[in-house]
N, C-alpha and C positions, 0 to 999 in steps of 0.2 A: 451356425450362429443365428439365433432368431432375434428379430427386432420387432417391437410393437409399432403398429401404425399410429402416427402422431398427426394431430390436426396441423394445419398450416401454421408456420411461425408467426405470420401476421395476426392470426386469431389468438395464438397462445400468448404473445407478448402484449397482454392487456392490463392497463394500469390498475383498474378497479379489481379485476379478478386476482391479480398477483398479490395485492395488499390484503384482500379478503382471505385468500388462502394462507398467506404468511402469518396472519394473526388469528387463525382459527384455533390455535392453542396458545392464546395470549398469556394465560396464567403462567405457564411454564416458561415461555420465551422471555417474559418480563423478568422473571427470577434469574434467568441466565444472564440477561443484559445487566441486571442489577449487580450480580457478582463481579462481572468484568468491570463495570463502572466503579465498584467499591475498591477493587485492586488498583485501578488507575488513580483514584483519589487518595488512597493510602500512600502510594509512592510519591504523589504530588505533595502531600503533607510532610512526609519525611524529608524530601528535598528542601521544602520551604524552611523547615526547622533547622536543617544543617546549614543552609545558605545564610539564614539570619543570625546564626551563632558564630560564624567565622567571617573574617575579612576577605572579600573576594575582589580581585583586581578587575577593572573594567576590560582591559586588554589582556587576553589570554595568550600564552606562548603556544607554539606548535604542539609540544608534548601535552600541555593541558587540554588543548582542543582534541587531540587523539584520545586522551583519557575520557573526555566528556562524551565523545562518540561511542567509545566502548561502554561507558556507563549507561548511556541511553539504549545501546544494543542489549545490554544485560537485562535492564528493566523490562524493555519490550519483549525480549526473549522469554521472560518469565510470565508475562501476561498473555501473549499471543497464542500459546497452546490452548488457552480457554476458548479462543475463537474456533479452533478445530473441534474442541469438545462440544461447543454449541452447534457447529455444522453437523457433526456425527449424530447428535441427539435429534436434530431437526430432520435428518434423513430417515431415522427410525420412526419418528412421529408420523411419517407419511405411509407407513406400512401397517400390517395387521398386528405387529408387536408394539404398537404405540403405548399400550397400557403398562409396558415394562419400563418405560423411560421415566427416570426420576432424577432428582438433584444428585443422588448418589451416583447414578450413571454418568452424569455430567462431570463429577470430580474424578471418577475412575478412568474416564476417557482422556483426562489431561495427560497421562503418561504417554499416550500415543502421539499427542500433539507436540510433545517436547522432544520426541525422537524422530530420526529420519524414517520414512521419506516425507512425512507431513510437515516437519519443522522446516525442511529445505524449500518447501513449496512457496512460501511467502517471500523468500529472498530478503529477509528482514534487514540484515546488516548492510547489504548492498543498497537497499532502498534508503536507509538512513544516510549513508555516505553520499548518495546522489541528491537527496533532499538537502543535506548540509551544503553540498557544492552549489546547488541552486540558490540557497540562502546567501552564500558568499557572493555569487555572481550578481544577484539582485542588489545586494548591499553596495557592491562596487559601482554598479550602474547608477544607483541612486546618488552615491557620493560624487560621481562625475557630473550628474545633472546639477547637484547642489553647487559644485565648483563653478560650473558654467554660469549659473544664476548669480553667484557671488561676484564673479568678474564683470558681469554685464549690467548689474543694477547697483543702486545705492542703498545704504542702510547698514545695519549691524554685520550682516554676513560679508558685505563688501569690505567693511573696515577690518573685520577679522582676517580676511584674505590678504589685505594690504599689509597688516602688521606681521603676519606670518611670512609673507614674501620678503619683508625687509629684514628678517632675522639673519644674523651671521652664524651659520651652522658650524663654523670653525672656532667659534668663541668658546671659551672655557665655561662661560655662564649660560650656555644655550638652554640647559634644562630648566634653570630658574626662570629665564625669560619666557620660555614656552608655558611653564606652569602659571606665570603671572598673567599671560594673555588668555589662557584657558579659563582661569579664575574670573577674569574680567568679563568674558563673554559666556560664562557658564550657562546662564539661562537660555541664551540663543542656541548654544550647542545642544542643550538638552531637548529643546523643541524640535530641532532638526533631527536629532537622534530618534525621537519618538515616531516621526513619520517614516524615517528610513527603516527602523525595526518593524514597524507595522507592515509595510509592503513586502519586506523581505520574508518575514515569518508567515504571513497569511498565505502566500503562494507556495512557499517551501512546505508548510504544514499540510496544505491541500494536496500537494504532490505526494507526500508520504501516505496520507489517508486513502487517496484515490488508488495509488499503486498497490497498497496492501489489500484493499477491497477487491481490486481486479485479480490479484494473485490468489484469492481464495477460490477462484475458478479452477486453479491447478490442483485443488484437493481431489477432484474427480480423476485427474490423470495420474496423481500420485498413487492412487489405488492400483494402477496398472504396473507399478514398479515392484520388483522382487524385494521383499523386506530384508534389510541388512545388506543389500547389494548396491554399493555406491554407483557402479558402472550402469546398473539398470536405471537408477534414478536420473543419472546424467543423460542417458539415451532418451528417456521419457521427456526430460526438459528440452533436449535438442529438437525432438520431433514436435513438441508443443510449440516452441518458438517459431519453427519453420512453418508449421501449419497455420499459425496466426497471421503470418505475413500476407497482406492483401485482404485480410478480414477484420483488421482492427477498426475500420470505420463501421462495419456492420455490427461489431460488438459494442462500440461506444454509442452508436445510434440507439440501441436497445437500452444500454446502461443509463443514459441521460433521460431517455423517455420515461423510465420507471423511477430513477433515483434523483431526479431534479430537486425534490423536496429536501433531500439530504444535503445536496450542494448548497441550497439556499440557507438551510439551518446553519451550516458551517460558516459561510461568509457573513451572514447577518449576525449570528451568535458571536463570532470572533470580533467583529467590529464593535458591537455593543458592549461586550465585556471589556475590550481594550479601552474604550472611551470611558466607561464607568470606573474601571480600576485606576485609570490615570488621573481623572479629574476629581471624582468624588471621594474615592478611597485613598488616593494619593500613595499608591504602593510603589515599591522599588521597581524600576523598569524591567529587570529580569523576571520578577514575580508577576508583573503585568503581562509580559509576553507569555509566560508559562500558563497563567490562569486563563488567558484568552484562548489558548489552544486546548487546554484540558477540559474546560467546561463544555464546549461544543462536542469534543470527542466523547465525553461521557454520555451526552445526550444521544449521539449517533449510534451507540451500541444498541439502542432500541430499533434501529433500522436493519440490523443484521439479518433477521428472518426474511425481510424483503429481498436483500442481496442474495441469500441462499436460494430463495424461490426463483428469482430471476435466473440464476446460474443453473438451477435444475432444468429450466425450460430451454435455455440456450444450449445446454449440453447435448440435447437431442439433435441439434443441427451441427454444432461444432465438432462433435465426435467424428462425423463423417470427414471433415477436413483433416482431423488428426490421423485417422486410419488411412486416408488416401495418401497423405504424406509418408506415413509409415510404409505403405505398400511400395511407393516409389523407391524409398531408401533400401528396403529389404530386397526388392527385386534387383536393384543395382548391385548390392553387396553379393547376392547369390550368383549373379552373372559373372562378377569378378572372381568369385570363388571357383566357378566351373572353368573359367579360362586358366586360372593358375593351376588348378588340380591339387588334390590332397590325398596322398596314398592312405592316410589313416581313416578317411571318410568311407563308410560302407554304403552299399546301395540302399539299405534300410534307412540310414540317416538321411540320405538325399531325398528319398521318397517322403519321409516325414516332413522335411522342410518344404518340399513342393506342395504337399497336402495343406500345410499351414498357409502357404501363400495363396493357394487356390481358394481356401475357405475365406481368407481376407478379401480376395477379389469378388467372390460371390456375395459377401456381405455388402460390399460397396455397390455392386450391381443392383442388389435388392433395394438399397437406400435410394439410388438414383431413380429406379422405377416408382418407388413410393412418392418421391418428390414430384415426378411427372403426373402421377395420379392426383396429388394434392392440387397442382396447378390447374388440371383439367376440371376438378370439382369446384 
């Protein structure tokens, strides 16, 4: 197994160089970003039309929440394969076959992104559930803070708290009484809701974007899986997660060194759109939240080439962590196999396994030697 000598990671993770390389084919990459943004905007427009045409309750039931999560999972599941298409085309753009890359190639590659192992790499549904859980936790935390403020200060919130506390929940007219109180303090409740929703959604949304962005790194490892073999992809995922332990700080240090403009665009864009939609356009709160998330997200598709280029350069280092972890796991399994013994295993089979393990160890030894040379130079 041959590896190319790479310059030191310190020199390779260079802000200007990565952006310059990422946008060396800006005409094509902007078109790819535009297609993904267009898909996002189309689904946003469809949701807005459906939402505005029906009566939607403010408080959703558990079943409705689950359906909402599945709905978001379906929509993102249809859009995210285009991210793999973009990634695959970007890799070819860095080879001698770059002249063969076209928008037609971009659409043809979509079918690969919608199927395993590349579809599984992003862990989309799991990320949605975790982002939604974070949203709920921040919501609850914010409500607790509001309750503390309401009990310890004077003003409308305190009066609302007092009136709600004085209610007799065993009364047959409790629903009417609560509706009357809510209607009385509707404006104050709305103001509090806007702040609670802002902080809950901005951080939950960022968690989703950051996690999906980070998971595109797994595209490199998904290539190692045997196509159509679920156990193979599970093993690759297991090795990847184990190899990343202890190296997440190293990864995120490079991530934020290069992609801090994207983080800034998200938080500033979300805040400005939220404020504008709420005060000037006076949109419904649900549409305000969705718009505030969708607009920065559409803009951030332009940053995808930078993300891919960063991962290209990080993979030269992180693949060693992956194969080192794989070596430990495979050696352990092989030793267990020898202890147990297997009458069906032939000497030829054992020698082939040993050769594969030796090749892996030699690759790791060469990588370590190269790293020492880099440090010396």
